[in-house]
N, C-alpha and C positions, 0 to 999 in steps of 0.2 A: 442559402445553401441549406440539403434535407439532411437534417439531425440523426445520426443513428439511433436516436432512441424515440424515433419518428416513424420508422420502417416499422411496415407489417409486411407479413405473409403475401406472397403474389404481387409486390409491390415491382416497376421498373425504375430503377435511381440511375441517375445522371450528376454527379457530383464530384468533387474536390477533397482526400478523404490523406490523412498521414499511417503512411507503412507503418507497421510498427513491425510487425514479421513479417520475414521470408525463407522460403524453401522447398528445395525438391521430393517428392513422394512419388510412389508407385503406384499403381490401380495391380488387384489380383490377374491380371493381362498383362502388366508387367507395360502399362502404356507409363511417361513420367506427366505428372500433373504438378500444380506446387500448390500449395500453405500460405495465405497471404493475411494476414492479421490486419485491418486498417480501424484509423481511431479518429475522432475528434473529442470536446468536449464529453460527448454526454456518457462514453464509452466506447467500444469495441464491438466488433463483430465478425468473426471470421468469413473468410471468403476463398472460393476456389478457382484459381483459372485451368480449367480439364485440359485446354491448346495453348500449350506454351508457345509454341511458337507459331500462330496465329499469326497472318498480319496485324492484327491490329492488338496485338501485344507488341508495347514497348517494353523498352530497359528501364526496370527504376531497382531500386537498392532501401532495406529496413530507412527508417528516417528521411527518406521522401517524401513531398505531395505531389498524391497522385493524384489523374480524374481519371473515369472511370465511369464506364457502362453496364450496368447488371444485373440481377435477379434476385429477388429476394425468397426465401424460403423456410421451413421448418424441419429440423435436423436435430434428433435425440432430444428436444423441448427447447432449443435455439434457435434463434435465426442465422439462416446465411445465408450469403451473397453468392452466386456465378457470376464473376464474370469475365464481363463478353470481351472488349476493351478497354485495354490500358496504356495511360502514358506518365512521362513526367513531367509535373505542371511546374514552374519558373516559382517560387518561392519568393520574388518579390513582390508580387500580388496578390499576394494574402496575408489575410487578416491572422498572425499565428493566434489569437485568441478562442480564437472560430476552433482549437484544436489542442488546445495544454487542457485535459479533463482538470477540473476545477472543486473544490467543496464546494457543497449549495452554503455552508455557513460563512461569516465575514471572518476576515482571517484576525485581524485590527480586534475584532470582539472577543474572541479565541485568546488574542495577546493576552487582552486585557487577562478571562480570566485566570489564565497558567500561574499570571503575577501576583493578581489576590492570593493562590497557592503560594509561591513560593514565602507571599507575604505572613502565611500562616506559621510559618517556620520560625520560631523562638531561637533553638539552638544557636548557636555566635556564628561555631564554624563550619556548618553545611550550611546554614544564611551565607555564609562566605563564601562556597563552592559554587553554589546554585546562583547567585549574583555575578560572579566568576564567567558562567555560560551566559543568564538569561538576562540580562542587566547590561553588562558590561563589553563583552566580545561582538561587537557587527558584526562580523563578517559568520560567525557561527548565527545568532541571533538571524541573519536575511537566510540563512541555508536551513534554518530549521523548516519558519516559515512556510518557504516553498517546496519542500522536500515532501513525496512522499510518505504512507509508512510499510508499503511491499509494492514489489516490482509487476503481482496480480490477485493477492489472493483478499486483503482487504486492506482499505481506505489508500490504494493505487490512485490517487490525484496528487495535484498542489494540493495545501495545508492539509494535508494526508494525516502525517506523521503529529503536526499541530493539532487534530484533529480528536487521534488517536487518544497522544497524550493529556490532554483537558478530560477525557473522559474517564481511562482508570485515574488519572490525579481525584475525580467526583465519585468514582468506586472505592478508595479505598478510603478518601473523607469519608466515606459511609459506614465503612469496616472501622471506622476508630472508634466511630460511635457508639455501633453497637455492640465493639467488643473491646472494655478499658485496657488491658493485656500489653494491648499492638501501642508502639514506641509512634505516634504518631511522627512527627519533627524526623525520623528517620522514615518512614513508610514510604510520606507524601516525597522527599527529596529523592525517593529511589524510581517514584513512579517517574517523577520530573525527569530522571536521566535515564530510564530504562534503556528507552533508544535511542539515542545520544549519536551511539555510534552511525546508525543510517544517514545521516552527511554525511560520510564517508564509502561507508557500504557502499549507496546507490548517487550516479551519475544524478545528475541536473535533467530534468524533460528539455528535448522531448524524449531521449532516449532513457532515462529512469531504467536503467542497466545496471549489471553487477561491477561495479572498477574492480581494477587487479587487488584488492587490496580487502574489496569484500569477498568475491571468491576466495582469498587466502584464510583470511582472517577470523572471516563474519561481527555481524556488528556485535555483538554482544563484548566479547576481547576487543574492538572498538573500543568499545562506550567503555570496558575499563579501565583502557590505557589510556581516552580523555580527561576522563575522573585523574589517574594520576598525573598526567600534564598539570592539571589545573592544582589538585596538592598540594604539588610541586611549590607553590605560587601563594601558600598560607604559611605560615609559619606557625608551628606548635599544632599543628593541628591533631588531633588524637589517634596516635594507630589504632589503633581499638574499633573503636568512631568510623575510620574509612575501609576498613576489613568486612565487617558488619555491612558498610554501604555496597564494596563492590563484594561482595558477596551477595547481595540482593540480585545483583545485578546479572551477574555469573550463571544464579538459578530460577531468574522469571520465566525460563522457558517451560518450567518443573522436570524434566525428564531427562534422558541425554538421547533419547533419540530424537528426542526436538531438538538439538542444540545445544542443549545449557550443560558444562563443564560441570556442573555442582546442582546436585541434589539440594531444594531447599530445609535448612539445619533453624532456620527461624523462624519463629510463628508470623512477622514480616514478611519473609521470603514467600512461607506460603502464603500471605492474604495478597503481593503481588501479584505473586503465579494466577491467582483465578482472580485475578483486576486484569491483568492484562488477558487471560484466555478467553473473558467470559466478554469482550467490549472486540475483539480482533474473532469471534466464532458469531457474537449477532451481527455486526458491521457484514461483513461476508454474508451471514444469512438474509439479512437486506438488500446489498447490492444482489443476490440470482435473482429474487422477489423480484427486482427490478430489472431487470435483464433476460428476463424466459420469459416465457409460453409454455403454458399448456398443450397438449396434444391427447385427437382421442388413443391412439397406442400408448400411451401412462395411465389412462382412466382419467375422468373426468376432476380439473384440477390440480392432477400429478403431474410435478413439476420431471418426472426421471430418477434415475440415480447420482447421487453425487457423491463422488469421492471424498470431499472433505468431509461429512460428515456419516459418511457411511451407510447412508439408505436413502432410499425414494424421496422427496420432498415432496411437499406442497404447502401455496399459503392456507390460512385459516381463512375459513367462510362461513 
């Protein structure tokens, strides 16, 4: 098959892809068209069906596999496909591993790195808590290894949650060496647990969409609930340490407008917020560089305005 990351401006494409999103919109002249997002394991591409009533356009819905014929062009610095023909494909004839985005890193190797961070935690109660999640709970471990860290913005692939968590732990371990005031065991424990709520906030692939709990509560609140569930199984867990850990989870987005119910009040909370934001932003920028192309309208090498970074961006040359 022709993978999305192999497509170029001007290509004619025929292939089967996973429909991630589909909705109807209107042109300025009031004519209906459809926005479609197609995906495979290498990424996603925005598509347009300009004539949804065409005899060549069959019925299909999000999470269906779709055989399409289309033309690739560049719009606002990103590749876009105009779909001329489309029909629902038989999922039984498809190797779904071609369509699920997966981390470029080994899941098993990353999990070994995560376990090494756990082994660095010497505070008994915190270590017991971490073991209950990452060593003893087989259902949680399976979900944690396979989940994404986000629907779209960063680490939106299988293994993304694990990859992001390991990166945040690595940064926090560095901070602890550079700033001795930091409580290593508290910070590393929070780094390991800061996004555990995402296993309940987001559904499994291929949907990778918000669950009802995710929409109503969000991963920060869900994560604190999950920590409370495990702490209740550990007799004598110190209330002060539990409150500190939960504060780090509640404040790790740093600001109210970014979804944190609390702002950082501990030095470890500040460090966790910086580590989380650093990895999320740098991974998001990396994914933008990997999935967009420059056009003359933006200037040589420029990729256009990006809302996340509030700037016209470009690769380093």
